[in-house]
C-alpha positions, 0 to 999 in steps of 0.5 A: 160415288166417291167420298171425302172426309168432312174435316176433323169430324172424321165423317166420310161423306159423299162428294155429291150430297143432297141439299133439301131446301126444295125437296118435296115442294120445290121453291114455291110449291107445297110440301109433298112427303111422297116426292120428298121420300122418292128424292131422298131414296134415290139419293141413297140408292146412288151412294149419297150418305149426307143429307143437309136440312134445316128447321125452317125448310118446309116448316120443320117437315124436311127434318122429319123426312130426312130423319126417317131415312137416317134412322134406318141406317144410323151408322152410315147415313148422316143428317146435318141440320141448321138452327137459328133462322126461326128467331123472330126477329132474326137479330144478333141479340136473339142468339142466346145460349138458351135459344140455341139449346131450345132449337137443338132440343126441337131438332131432336124432337122433330127427327126422333133421333137420339143425337144429331150428326151435325148442327150448323148455325144458320147464317147468323148476323155477323156480330154473333161470331164475336159472341163467346158465350154462343160458341161456349154453349155449343161446346156444352151441348156437344159434351152432353152427347146431343150433337156430335159435331157443330158447324156454321152456315155463313153468307160471307167469307169474313164470317167463315174466317171468324168462325174458324177461330172457335175449336167447336166449329168443325165445318163451314157451309158457304156459297161456292160456285162458278159465280161466287169464287171469292172463297178460292182466294184464300179461305179454302186453303185456310179452312183445310189447313185447320181441319175444317170441312167445307160444304159448298151450297147453292152450287148451281146459283139457284138454277142459273148455272144449270144451263137451262134458264132463260130470260123469260122464265117465270117463277111461282110467286112463292119462289125466292127467285121471284120475291128475293132478287134484291134481298127482300126477305133474306140475303140476296146472295142466296138467290142467283148467288146475288148475280143479276139474271141478265148478266148471269145469262150472258156469262152462262152462254160463255161457259156453254161455249167453253165446254161445248155443252148445253148441260152446264150443270155437270161442269158447274158441279165438277168445277167445285169438286176440283178444289181439294178443300171442298168436302161435299157439294149439296145441290138440291133437287125437286125430282129424282131424275135431278139427283141422278144427273147431279151425281153423274157429274162427279164422274166427268174428267177433271178440268185442265189448267186452261179450262180453270183459267177460262172459268176464272176469266169469265167470272172476272169479266162478267161477275166479279164486280157484282159479287166479290166485294159483298160476300 
């Protein structure tokens, strides 16, 4: 495993880390603590030291599962959680300083930790980035010692740009993959120049870039790939990166031909790591074997210039018109 610095936090984190949205339950399944423990343990055994979770994952159970492992090796394994999505309704006005402090306290209680390594606002509505009092509160919480570092998880490039103006924001988590390339235009360079770490989420476009998906694939009724294709419950960009399944599969076939390999996920993850500004990629896993496969992808040879241009060409031809202007 190789490690990269998470911006000016100074944390050296695994370039392939673990996102825990689907840990212990998968999308649609009920939470299974034994499975979650097996997945996290496998990740740690293979060099992962950065675990990303959120208070809304499995009704706060994911935070507890992650924290148990962090507690065992507190100075070497880092927990990143997210807050805000429990607000109901999830509106900009609900993001008050009092609510944020309550969520931080809840996260400390859920994890049983004395402090949290990284807390991220969990994709708040765009107007929140203009709320000076919100980011002032984050600074106060940081000064209290409850949280070492704060960041934001965003849906849109413009939100990342707005968040980067606040000194307290030390990391940005954003969807960045072969099907969501807008960040590569200028955002990554800007964040890197300001010492802001970049956490690339949804790297496989909800499995679309795994190379294993088919048009007739059926999803559990509780799987967001079944019920959120058009953003019924949350931003549709979180599901297949906002790409229509049929169109995405055509682009996937082009990418498979480019690399001459059905196991596209390896190249999808390595492509993201080709960008210096990216601190870590956080693919999820629903079983331990997926963790190992994801980690091995980092050892692939780097892309040459022709391959990078070819990936961009496929994006421009099939995907760009669908997603580039939206996020």
